[in-house]
Structures are given as C-alpha cells and as structure tokens.
C-alpha positions as CSV (number, residue, x, y, z in Angstrom):
1,M,-1.0,45.5,-7.9
2,K,1.2,47.9,-5.9
3,K,5.0,48.0,-6.3
4,I,7.3,48.6,-3.5
5,T,11.1,49.2,-3.1
6,V,13.0,47.5,-0.3
7,S,16.6,48.1,0.5
8,V,18.6,45.2,2.2
9,D,22.3,44.7,2.8
10,E,24.4,42.4,0.4
11,E,24.4,39.4,2.7
12,T,20.6,39.4,3.1
13,Y,20.1,39.7,-0.6
14,R,22.5,36.9,-1.3
15,G,20.9,34.6,1.2
16,A,17.4,35.6,-0.2
17,R,18.6,34.8,-3.9
18,I,19.9,31.4,-2.7
19,A,16.7,30.6,-0.8
20,A,14.6,31.6,-3.8
21,A,16.8,29.6,-6.3
22,Q,16.3,26.5,-4.0
23,Q,12.6,26.9,-4.1
24,G,12.6,27.6,-7.8
25,T,11.1,31.1,-7.4
26,S,12.3,34.7,-7.3
27,V,13.2,37.0,-4.3
28,S,10.1,39.1,-5.2
29,A,7.8,36.0,-5.1
30,L,9.3,35.2,-1.7
31,V,8.7,38.7,-0.3
32,R,5.3,38.8,-1.8
33,E,4.2,35.6,-0.2
34,R,5.6,36.6,3.1
35,L,3.9,39.9,3.0
36,R,0.6,38.1,2.2
37,E,1.1,35.9,5.3
38,I,1.8,38.8,7.5
39,A,-1.2,40.8,6.2
40,S,-3.7,37.9,6.5
41,D,-2.4,36.9,10.0
42,R,-2.6,40.4,11.4
43,A,-5.8,41.5,9.7
44,I,-7.8,38.5,11.3
45,E,-6.2,38.0,14.6
46,S,-6.5,40.1,17.8
47,P,-3.4,40.5,20.0
48,K,-4.7,37.7,22.2
49,E,-5.0,35.4,19.2
50,Q,-1.6,36.3,18.1
51,L,-0.1,35.5,21.5
52,L,-2.1,32.2,21.6
53,R,-0.8,31.3,18.1
54,T,2.7,32.1,19.2
55,L,2.4,30.0,22.3
56,D,1.0,27.1,20.3
57,K,4.0,27.3,18.0
58,V,6.5,27.3,20.8
59,S,4.8,24.4,22.5
60,Q,4.6,22.4,19.2
61,S,8.4,23.1,18.7
62,M,9.0,21.7,22.2
63,I,7.0,18.7,21.5
64,A,8.8,18.1,18.3
65,R,12.1,18.3,20.0
66,G,11.0,15.8,22.7
67,S,10.9,18.4,25.4
68,K,8.4,17.4,28.2
69,F,7.1,19.4,31.0
70,S,5.1,18.2,33.9
71,A,3.8,20.1,37.0
72,A,5.3,17.4,39.0
73,D,8.8,18.5,37.8
74,R,8.4,21.8,39.6
75,L,10.3,22.4,42.8
76,P,8.3,22.7,46.0
77,R,7.8,26.3,47.1
78,E,10.2,25.9,50.1
79,E,13.0,24.7,47.9
80,L,12.3,27.4,45.3
81,Y,12.9,30.2,47.7
82,D,15.8,28.5,49.6
83,R,18.4,30.4,47.8
84,A,21.3,29.4,50.3
85,A,20.5,25.7,49.6
86,R,20.5,26.2,45.9
87,R,23.8,28.0,46.1
88,R,25.4,25.2,48.1
89,E,24.1,22.7,45.6
90,E,25.6,24.7,42.7
91,E,28.9,25.0,44.5
92,E,29.0,21.2,45.1
93,H,28.2,20.6,41.5
94,N,30.9,23.0,40.3
95,E,33.4,21.4,42.6
96,A,32.5,18.0,41.5
97,N,32.9,19.1,37.8
98,A,36.2,20.7,38.6
99,L,37.6,17.3,39.9
100,R,36.8,15.5,36.7
C-alpha cells in the first residue's frame, strides 16, 4: 500500500473530521475510499461514458426534485427569436411586480 501526504486548509480538515466522525471512520479512510472511486471510474470509462454518466446523474437529480421537461414546453421558433416581444413581456412583468 502506498502512502501519500495531502495538504488542506483548516476549514476543510475540520469538515472532513466531522464527516468522518459522523460516519464512524477516519479522514484517511474517507480519502482512501474516494480515491478508489475516482480510480475505478476513470480507469473503466471513456470520456463519452463519463459524460453520459454525468448526464444521467443530472437527470436523476432533476427527477428526484420533481422537475419535469417536455418538448411541448419549448417555445415555437418564431417566439424564441422574437426578442422585442420577449423584452416587452419582461417589462410588463417587471411593471406588474413593481405595482404589488
């Protein structure tokens, strides 16, 4: 087993000690486990696979928060590029909020 030395600021170290204590382990064990995860993820996955895994995590996070997206929610192309209309709508919205 190789030994490494890592330097971190006091706040990071204090936070790591608290996290380790809450998990009933040591800071070294937390670092070791995280390095194992990084090494195993990177050794196996191609950049494309890493991107897909990241996108999957983001979508799962959105689903967990109840965020839903539908292609039907998109603006029609004409509205998307009608900046003047969007500016007017934004100004009307701001004026309505100012009156409240």
